[in-house]
C-alpha positions in Angstrom: 224.0 287.8 -27.1 225.1 289.7 -24.2 228.6 289.2 -23.3 230.0 288.3 -19.9 233.3 289.6 -18.5 234.2 287.8 -15.5 236.1 289.7 -12.8 238.4 287.5 -10.8 240.0 290.0 -8.6 238.6 288.5 -5.5 240.1 285.1 -6.2 243.3 287.1 -5.6 241.8 288.6 -2.4 241.6 285.4 -1.0 245.0 284.4 -1.9 246.5 287.6 -0.4 244.6 287.2 2.8 247.3 284.6 3.8 250.0 284.9 1.1 250.4 288.3 0.3 254.2 288.2 1.3 254.7 284.7 0.0 253.3 284.7 -3.5 256.2 282.3 -4.5 255.2 279.7 -2.2 253.8 276.6 -3.7 251.1 276.6 -1.2 249.7 280.2 -2.4 246.3 279.3 -3.2 243.6 279.8 -4.5 245.3 279.6 -8.3 243.9 282.8 -10.2 245.0 280.8 -13.6 243.2 278.0 -12.7 240.1 280.4 -11.8 240.3 282.1 -15.1 240.4 278.6 -16.9 237.4 277.5 -15.3 235.7 280.8 -16.2 236.5 280.1 -19.8 235.1 276.4 -19.5 232.1 278.0 -18.2 231.4 280.1 -21.2 233.0 283.5 -20.3 233.8 286.3 -23.1 236.4 288.1 -21.6 238.6 288.0 -18.1 238.8 291.6 -16.1 241.2 292.3 -13.8 242.2 295.3 -11.8 245.6 296.0 -10.9 245.3 298.7 -8.1 247.9 301.1 -6.8 248.1 299.5 -3.7 248.7 295.8 -5.4 245.8 294.6 -2.6 244.7 291.7 -4.9 245.9 291.1 -8.5 249.4 291.7 -9.4 250.8 292.6 -12.9 252.4 288.9 -13.0 248.8 287.5 -12.4 247.5 289.4 -15.5 250.4 287.9 -17.5 249.8 284.5 -16.5 246.0 284.6 -17.0 246.4 286.2 -20.5 248.9 283.7 -21.6 246.8 280.8 -20.2 243.3 281.3 -21.0 243.1 282.6 -24.6 240.4 285.2 -24.1 240.5 288.9 -24.2 241.6 290.9 -21.0 239.9 293.7 -20.0 242.4 295.8 -17.8 241.3 297.8 -15.3 243.5 300.9 -13.9 243.6 304.1 -12.7 244.9 307.0 -15.0 248.5 307.1 -13.5 251.7 307.0 -15.3 252.7 303.8 -13.5 249.4 302.2 -14.5 249.6 303.4 -18.0 253.2 302.1 -18.2 251.9 298.7 -17.2 249.3 298.5 -19.8 251.7 299.3 -22.4 253.7 296.4 -21.4 250.8 294.0 -20.8 249.0 295.1 -24.2 245.7 293.9 -23.0 242.5 293.8 -25.4 240.7 296.3 -23.3 241.4 298.6 -20.7 238.8 300.4 -18.3 239.8 303.5 -16.7 238.2 303.7 -13.2 238.5 306.1 -10.3 240.6 304.6 -7.3 240.8 305.6 -3.7 243.1 303.9 -1.2 240.8 303.7 1.6 237.5 302.3 -0.5 237.1 298.5 -0.2 236.0 298.4 -3.9 235.2 301.1 -6.5 233.0 303.7 -5.5 231.3 305.5 -7.9 232.1 306.3 -11.5 235.3 308.2 -13.1 234.9 312.2 -13.3 235.6 312.2 -17.1 234.2 315.6 -17.4 236.5 317.1 -14.8 239.9 315.6 -16.1 239.2 315.9 -20.0 242.7 316.8 -21.1 244.3 314.4 -18.7 242.0 311.5 -19.8 242.3 312.4 -23.5 246.1 312.1 -23.3 245.6 308.6 -21.5 243.3 307.5 -23.7 245.2 308.2 -26.8 248.6 306.4 -25.4 246.4 303.4 -24.6 244.8 303.5 -28.2 248.2 303.7 -29.8 249.3 300.8 -27.7 246.6 298.7 -29.6 244.0 298.4 -26.5 240.5 299.8 -26.8 239.6 301.9 -24.1 236.4 302.2 -22.0 235.2 304.6 -19.0 233.5 303.4 -16.0 231.2 306.2 -15.5 227.9 306.9 -13.7 225.1 307.1 -16.3 224.8 310.8 -16.6 224.7 312.8 -19.7 228.0 315.0 -19.0 229.9 311.8 -18.3 228.7 310.1 -21.5 229.5 313.3 -23.7 232.9 313.8 -22.2 233.8 310.2 -22.6 233.0 310.6 -26.4 234.8 313.8 -26.5 238.2 312.2 -25.0 238.3 309.1 -27.9 236.9 306.4 -25.7 235.7 303.5 -27.5 233.3 302.5 -25.1 231.6 303.3 -21.6 231.0 300.8 -18.8 227.9 302.1 -16.9 228.3 302.1 -13.0 225.4 300.1 -11.8 226.3 300.3 -8.2 223.3 302.8 -7.4 220.7 300.3 -9.3 222.0 297.4 -7.3 222.1 299.1 -3.9 218.8 301.0 -4.1 215.5 300.0 -2.8 212.4 299.0 -4.7 211.1 302.6 -4.9 214.3 303.9 -6.2 215.2 301.2 -8.7 212.9 302.3 -11.3 214.4 305.6 -11.2 217.9 304.1 -11.8 216.7 301.7 -14.4 215.6 304.8 -16.2 218.9 306.4 -15.6 220.6 303.5 -17.4 218.5 303.5 -20.1 219.0 306.9 -20.9 222.8 306.5 -20.4 222.6 303.7 -22.8 220.8 305.2 -25.6 223.2 308.5 -25.4 226.2 306.2 -25.6 224.8 304.4 -28.3 223.8 307.5 -30.4 227.7 308.9 -29.7 229.0 305.7 -31.3 230.2 304.2 -28.0 230.0 300.8 -27.0 227.7 300.3 -23.9 228.9 297.9 -21.0 227.8 297.8 -17.4 229.0 296.6 -14.1 229.2 296.7 -10.4 227.0 295.1 -7.9 225.2 292.9 -10.8 224.3 289.4 -9.0 222.2 286.4 -9.9 219.0 288.2 -8.4 218.9 291.6 -9.9 220.5 290.8 -13.4 217.2 290.2 -15.2 216.4 293.8 -14.3 219.2 294.9 -16.4 217.4 293.5 -19.5 215.3 296.6 -19.6 218.4 298.5 -20.7 218.8 298.6 -24.3 222.2 298.2 -26.3 224.4 296.6 -23.7 227.3 294.7 -25.3 228.7 293.4 -22.0 228.3 293.1 -18.2 231.3 292.9 -16.0 230.5 290.6 -13.1 233.3 289.7 -10.1 231.9 289.5 -6.6 228.8 287.6 -7.4 230.4 284.9 -9.4 233.1 284.5 -7.3 230.9 284.0 -4.2 228.9 281.6 -5.9 231.8 279.8 -6.9 232.9 278.8 -3.4 229.8 276.5 -3.7 229.3 275.7 -7.1 232.6 275.9 -8.6 233.7 278.7 -10.8 232.7 276.9 -14.0 229.3 276.3 -13.0 228.9 279.8 -11.4 229.7 281.3 -14.9 227.5 278.9 -16.8 224.5 279.9 -14.5 225.3 283.4 -15.0 225.7 282.9 -19.1 222.6 281.1 -18.8 220.4 283.8 -17.3 222.1 286.3 -19.6 221.1 284.6 -22.5 217.5 286.0 -22.4 218.8 289.4 -22.9 216.7 291.0 -25.8 219.1 293.6 -26.7 218.1 296.3 -29.1 
């Protein structure tokens, strides 16, 4: 079965819109723990949370509360900085996904340049693995980046699907081919292969053409759907669609 990691960052985004300076208020909502528990009831396999350097949405305490309440593996997204490495060692998540981070971006734009930062990333990966976390690299589906991810000791890669999700019909088949090639290479190198960014209820089936996928990490689309249907139902609907993934 193709697994689903539910990213609940944007639950915190909505909370921060009003309560960024009043997180201890009894009125602070929505409750990110309640959202995590609803995702569990809907069938999620893991919970993804990204603490950014500017703390624009998820806070370290949110990760602690969700981890302790939900009982699912936590996929902790983070930049490769000393601050975040220290946080990851305190939190001891099951998985860490290293991502690029630009203060001006609205959301993560593009994959991590592993090939251009191999020495520093090799050190980060080593420390995180010693801390008990499996490590993934959020990368574009490019041979150089996949090879570099294996070289720095990553356990997994998460293929950036943003170009696929945002491309028009003429370009989408080319993006699918890039993802297919990336997944095959990652699998051949012994890396677990995940995918994420821009995946939604309308395009997820197109990714079924990509082999060797272990988990999809989906956030914005599920949180958006949850406004109408509720988080539990939104996750259940996505799990129902993903159940048709042929794998292989």
